[in-house]
C-alpha positions in Angstrom: -7.9 -8.4 0.6 -4.1 -9.5 0.6 -2.2 -8.5 3.3 1.4 -7.4 1.6 3.6 -5.7 4.8 3.0 -4.5 8.4 5.3 -2.4 10.2 4.5 -0.5 13.5 1.1 -1.6 13.7 0.4 -0.7 10.2 -1.1 -3.0 7.9 -1.0 -2.4 4.5 -3.0 -4.6 1.8 -3.3 -4.4 -2.2 -6.0 -6.2 -4.0 -6.9 -6.7 -7.4 -9.4 -4.1 -8.9 -11.2 -4.2 -11.7 -12.3 -0.7 -13.5 -10.3 0.8 -10.4 -11.3 4.5 -9.9 -7.6 5.1 -8.9 -6.4 3.7 -12.1 -2.9 3.5 -10.9 -0.7 1.3 -8.6 -1.7 1.7 -4.8 -1.9 0.5 -1.4 -4.2 0.8 1.6 -3.5 1.3 4.9 -5.0 0.7 8.0 -4.2 1.7 11.5 -6.7 1.3 14.0 -10.2 2.4 12.5 -8.4 4.5 9.9 -7.5 4.0 6.4 -5.6 5.6 3.5 -5.0 4.7 0.0 -1.4 5.8 -1.4 -0.3 5.6 -4.8 3.2 4.0 -5.5 4.4 7.5 -6.8 3.4 9.1 -3.3 0.1 10.6 -3.8 -2.5 10.2 -1.2 -5.7 8.7 -3.2 -8.2 8.4 -0.2 -8.5 8.5 3.3 -6.1 9.3 6.2 -4.1 8.3 9.2 -2.9 10.2 12.6 0.0 12.3 11.5 2.7 10.0 12.8 1.8 6.8 11.2 0.7 8.3 7.7 4.6 9.6 7.7 5.7 5.7 8.1 3.5 4.9 5.2 4.7 7.7 3.1 8.2 7.1 3.9 7.4 3.0 3.3 5.9 4.1 -0.3 8.9 6.1 -1.1 11.2 3.8 -0.4 9.7 0.6 -1.8 8.0 2.3 -5.3 9.6 -0.2 -7.4 8.8 -3.4 -5.2 5.1 -1.9 -4.9 4.5 -1.1 -8.5 5.9 -5.2 -9.1 3.2 -6.2 -6.3 0.3 -4.3 -8.3 1.1 -6.1 -11.9 1.9 -9.7 -10.3 -1.8 -9.2 -8.3 -3.4 -8.1 -11.6 -1.9 -9.7 -14.2 -1.6 -13.2 -12.8 -3.4 -13.3 -9.9 0.1 -13.5 -7.5 0.3 -12.0 -4.4 3.8 -10.6 -3.7 4.9 -9.7 0.2 7.2 -6.6 0.5 9.6 -6.0 3.9 8.4 -3.2 6.4 10.1 -0.5 8.1 11.0 -2.6 10.8 14.1 -4.4 8.8 
């Protein structure tokens, strides 16, 4: 699962999903032992993070929606991993 971004201790992954149950562009965020899947439109698909980290992820997704969609297409159509800037800079 390629790491595409990180910020404030949150790791953001995206991976190619053949026959994904989510059926839409999304990311997987990990903080400690907690995980969450969030669609590029901000919908939480599964899981949860501590409140503060989940707010960071939701803000990042809102700011980077177009980049997440582009990364999803690149990965699923061309096996290309695109990195996306975090919240820190």
